[in-house]
N, C-alpha and C positions, 0 to 999 in steps of 0.2 A: 437226893439228900435233903433232909430236912434243913430250913434256915436256921443258921447260927451254929449248926455244927462244925467243929474245926476239921478241916480237909488235912488228911495224914501227908506228910511231906512226899510219900512216894506217889500219890495222886496228883502231884504237880504235873500239869501238862497242858494241853490246848483244848480250847472250846471253840467249835466253829459254829458261829451263830449266823442264823439267817435274820439279819436286821429288819425290822419293820419301818414303814415310813412313819416320820412324826417324832421319832426319838434320836437324840445325839447319840454319838458313838460313846461318849461318856456316861449317858443314861444306861446304855447297855452295860458297861462295865459296872456300874452301881448295882444293877440287878444281879450280874454273876457274882459281885462280892458277896451279897446277901445268901446266894445258893451255896458258895463255897465255903462260907464262914471264915474267909480270911480277907484282909485289905490288900494283900499282894497280888493284885490283878491289874493287868493293863492290856491295851489293844494295840494292834498294828495296822496302820493305814487307815485314817480317819475316812468315814462316810458321812456326807451332810445329812441333815435330818430328813429331807425329801427323798433320800436315795435308799434303796434296800438292797438285801444281798449278802454276800459273805463278809463277815467282819471276824478276824482271827483275835480271840481273847486268850490271854496267857494268865495262868495260874501259879504261884510259887515260883519255883526256880525257871520255869518256862518263859517268865517275863524278861529274862536276860537274853532271850532268842528273838523277842519282838523286833526290835530294831533290825535285825538281819532278815526275818521273814517279810518285813515291809518293803525290802529293796526288790523283791521280786516282781516279775511282770504280773499284769492283772487283765482279765478279761471283763467287759461291760456289754450289756444291752442298753441302748439309749433311744430316746425319741427326742429330735430337734424340731422346734416350730420356727419356720422360716417367716419373717416379715415383721417380727417385733423385737426390738432390743429391751433388755431390762437392767436395772441397777446392779444386779448381783450375776448376770448372765444365765439365770435360771428362773423357774416360775415363781420363786419366793420373793423376787425382787420386785420394785416398782417399775411400771411400764415407762420407757423412755421415748421411743418412736416407732413409728408403723410406716412401712412401705409394702404395697401389695406384690406379693410374690407369684401372682397367677401368671401362667405362661412360662415359669421356670420348669423345665422338663427334668426327667430323671438323668438324662445324659449330663446336663450341666452340673447336677448335684453329684453325680459321681465323679465327675472331673474336679470338682472342688475338693472332694475328699481325697483324691489323687495327691493333689498339692499339700494335703495335710498329713501325709504318709511318709514315713521314713524318719530320719533323724531331723528335727525342726527346731527352731526357737520359738517357744511359747511365751507369751505374757500372761502370767497368772492373773485371775479375777481380783480387783481390789478388795473385794469382800472375800477374804480367805484368812487363814491362821499364820500366813507368813508373818515373821516379826521385821519391823522396820525401826531401827534403833531401839530395839528391846521392847517394842510395843507391837501387839497384833494388828495387822492391816485392818480388819474389820473393826477393831476398836477405834482406831484413827478415822475411818469412814463414818462410823456413827457419832463422832466427835465433831463432825463437819469438815474434816480434812478432804482435799482432792487427792486421792491415792493412784498413783500410777506406778506398778511394779515393773522392774527390770525384767526382760525376757531372759529365759534360761534354757539350756538344752534339754529336750525330751526325746525319746523314740516312739513313734506310733507305727508298730510293725503291722498292724491291719486295721483298716477302716472301711468296712463293707457296708454298702448301702443296701437295705431291703425294701420294704415297702414304701411308697410315697402317696399322699393323698392330700386333697384340699378339703379343708374343714373352716366352718363359719363359727365364729365366737364374739357375741356382743356386736354382731353387725359386721365384723371385720372378717376377711378371707385370710386364711394362712394355709401354708403347705408344710405338714408334719412328714418327718423323714425318720424312719426306723433305720438303726445301724448298729452293727457289732464291732467293738474296738478291743484291740489288744495293745497294750502300752506299757511303758516304764513306769517306774515309782516317779511321782511328782508331776505326772500329767494330769492336768484338769479337763474333764470331759465338757464342763460348763464352756471353757475356753474355746474347744473345738468347735461347739455349737455357735458360739459367738463368732469365730473366725470363718466358719463356713457361711455364715449370713452376710459378713463383710464381703467375702470374695464373690458372692452372688448379687452384691448390691442391694440387699433388702433387709439385712441385719437378721439375727436369729438368737435364739435361747435354749435351753435345755428344759424340757418339762417332764422327762421320766428317766431314771436311771436304776439299773439293776446290776450289782456287781455278780458276776457267775464264777470267778475265780481269783485266787490269790496264790501265785505260785503252785504247789502241789495239792491244793485244798479248793475243793469246788463246792457247788450247791448240793450235790449228791450226798455228801456228809455233813451238810449243815443242818442246825436244828433251830426251829423258832424257840422264842422265850417261854412259851407254853409247854413246849414239849421238854424243855430243859427242867422246867418247874417238876413236872412228873416223873422225869427220869434225866439226872444230871449227868450227862454224857462226855467224859473228859477223855481225849486222846493222850495216853502216857508220853512223858518226854522222849524216852527211846524211840517210839515210834514216829513222833514228830520229826525228831532229828533225821531218822532214816528215810522218811519220806520227802524232806524238804532239801537235803543237802546231799552231795556226793560221799559215800561212806569210806572210811579208812579204818580198817581192823588192825589194831595194835597187838604186839606180843607183850608178855608180861613186863619185860625189861622196859620196852617204849612206854607202857601205861605208866609204870612207877616213875620213870624219869619225868614224864609230863606232868604228873600229879605233884611233883616236887619243884616245878617251875622250870624244868629243862626243855632243851630245844630237840626236834627231831630232824631226820633227813627230809627234803622237800616232798610234798605230796604231789607235785608235778601240775598244779591247778592255778599256778599263779596267785592273784589276789582273791580268787573264788573260795568263799569259805568251804571247808571240809569237815564233816562230822567224824570225830575220833572216837571208836568203840573200844573197851577193854576187852580182854580174851572172854569174860564172862558175858558179854553182849551189852554191858551197861554203857551208855552215851556218857563221855566225860568231859569233852571239850571241843570247841570249834576251833580248827587251825585255819592259819593263812601263811602262804609261803612268803618270806621276805628276806632279803640278804642271804640267799641260798640256804636258808633253813626254815622249817615249818614250826612257827610259833602259835602259841594259845591266844585266840581272840577273846574267848571267855572259857572259863572252867565251871563245870557242873557237878563236882565231887566236893565233899568235906562240908 
C-alpha cells in the first residue's frame, strides 16, 4: 500500500514484523504508521534495540487486542556470554567486571539453567521501561540514580542449552552459550543471562536475542520492513482473534445481547479471554468469565 493512503476500517488487523537489530519497537511502529496511513498503530511486547524477531503490530481496531496478545507466552533464541557483567545485562551496556569462565563445562551451565526454570522470582534489569514512582527506571539510571527493582514472579517453562564455546575478545576469554527459552510475559532474557552468570560465579550478559514466537504467531508468518514496503501484509482482525484465542460462536440472540452490553452464560474458561464470533463469522468481542457470567473485556463492533 502506498504511503499516506488511508487504511480502510475493514483492513484493521495485525502485522507480524520481523524486527531488525538497531531499531526500537517504537521505530517499527512509526514505519508501519506511514505504510498504513493511520496513526492508530501500536505494538505488543517490546523488543530491545539489539533484539530481532517477532513483533506484533496492531492497526485500527486490533490495537484493542494488543494488551491481551502481549500476555501470551513467548519463545526466544539467545546467546549468553559468561565471564563479564555489564550495566544493562546485555551487550549494549558498559562493562563492569570480568572473571574468567575457563573450565566451566556444559553440565554446570545446564544445571544453572535448570535452577532458572519454572516459576521463579526474577529481578528486572535496572535499565528497563518499568516505572518507579511514575518515572521509567532507565531514565532514573541515566540521571545517575542507583536503581534496584523488586523481584517479581515469572515462569520460564523451557531453558534449553544448545552449543557452548570458548571465544577470545580483546584479550579476554569468554564462554558463549546458545539457549532456547520459552517464558511468560514480563520475563527478561537479559536477567536470565545475568543470573546464570551469577550462579556460575563469573557473571554474564546477553549478546544476542531473537524472538521466534509470541503466542500463536511465529517467524514463519513474519515480514521484514522491506517486505512490508513492497507488499503490506495485514492479518485481518477475524483471523487474529481465531488464531490467538479460544473461539466461542454465538447465536443471533447472544450476539445481539452482547452488542448491547448484556452478559452471557459462562464460557467455562475462567479468566482466560475467549473470542466471541457472531453467526456471520465476525469477531465481535473478547469475553471473560466473572461472577458466574461471561462479560465483555473489549468490544470490536460499532
